[in-house]
N, C-alpha and C positions, 0 to 999 in steps of 0.2 A: 287204692283210690277208686272212686266210683267212675264208671264209664258208660252206664246205661241208666238215664235219669228220667223219671216221669214227674212233671210238676202239675198239680191240680189246684183248683181253688175258684172262688167266686169271680165272675167277670169284674175286672177292675182291681183285683187283688195284687197284681204285679207279676203274674206268671211269665209273661213274655220278657219283661225287663230282667227278671231274675235268670231266666233261661239264657238270655244273651250274655249276661255278666259271667255266669258259670261257664258257658261255652267259650268265651274269650279267655278266661283264666286257665281253663283246663284243656283248651284246644280240642273241643268236642263239637261236632256239627249240631246245629239246633234246627228242629222242625217245629214250627208253630202250627198247631192243628187248624187254627182259623184260616191260615193260608193254604194248608195242605188239603183241607176238606171242601173248599169252595172254589168254584170256577165261574168267572163272569157273573158274580153275585148270586149264584145258585149253589145250594148244598148238593154235593154229588150223592149218587145212590149208595146206600149202606154197604153193599157188597164190593163196590169199587174202593170205598174208603178202607174197608177191612183188608182188602188185598194190598193196598198201599202201606198199611200198618204192618202187615205180615212181611213185606219186603223191607220196611224200615228196621224192624227189630232183628233182622238177620245180620245187620251190621254190628261190628265189634264195639263201636262207640256211637252214642246218640243221646241227645236231650230232646224230649218231646213235651211241649206244654199244651194244656187244654184238657178238659174233662171228657167230653164226648163219650157218654156212658156206654155206648154200643161197643167201643173198642178198649174200654178202660182195663178190663181184666187181661186182655191180650198184651197190653203194654206193661202192666204191673208184673205179669208172669215172666216177662223177659228182662225186667229191670233189676238193678242192684240197689237203687235208691228211689224212694217215693217221697216227694216233698209236697206237703199239703198246706197251702196258704189259707189262713183263717182270719183275715183282717176284718175289722168292724164293717157292718153293713153300710153305715153312713159314709165311711171312708171309700168303700168300693163304689157306691152310687156317685159320689163326688168325682172320683177318678173317671168313671164312665161318662159323666156329663162333660168333663173337661176334654176327654178324648173325642167325644162327639163334636164339640165346638171346633176343636183343632182340626178334625178331619174335613170340615167344611172349607178350610183354607188350603189343605193339601191332601186331596183325595187319594186313596190307595186303590190299586186295581187288582182284581183276582182273589179277593179274600172276603171274609165275612163282612157284609155291609154294616156300617155303623148306623144303627137305627135305634132311636129312643122311643119307647112306647110304655104305657102303663104296665102292660103284661111283662115287659122286660125288666122294669124296675121291681115289680113284684117277684119275678124270678130271682133277681139279685138278693132281695130282702129275705127270701125263703131258702136260698141255696144251701146253706150249711145244714139246716134242718132236713131238707129234702134229700141231700146227697150223702150225709154222714153214714147212714146205714149201708148204702151201696158201696162207698169207698172202703169201708171196713170189711164188707163182705168180699169184695174183689181182692183185698189185700191179705186177708186171713190165711188162705192156703199157701201163700208164698212168703210169709213173714220170716221163714228161716233163711231165705236167699235174698231178701230185699229189706233193706233198712228203711224205717219210716221216720221222717222228720216233720213235725207239725210246728208251724210258725204263725 
């Protein structure tokens, strides 16, 4: 059974929801990088995030969702399962818009601020094209130790 799981995908693809469901079912702790990498609405310094990831992957069991390209290879290197969510761009944009509206009524503290901008929507639109090569490149050296599921 898988015990060290990385979940990547477009914003709004359902990474956090899937991570929570798998974590509950398999009794594995979940780390959401959007909460892990942000403090008081500010993205932490890359070297601090990397050290946090180094400490996380030392654990026997973990699920980590989020792309954060700077630490992607480190997480994949230590994982036994990589789940790559590839939902349609329109579906992801609608989910992000829904999450944004929902956050206005129940704000969350200490994580990635929910901000909608044209740049962010373009990022979502181009995500799969932009990150496909990076994800494949990070995964390739570890494919013998890490299963890949694309959904």
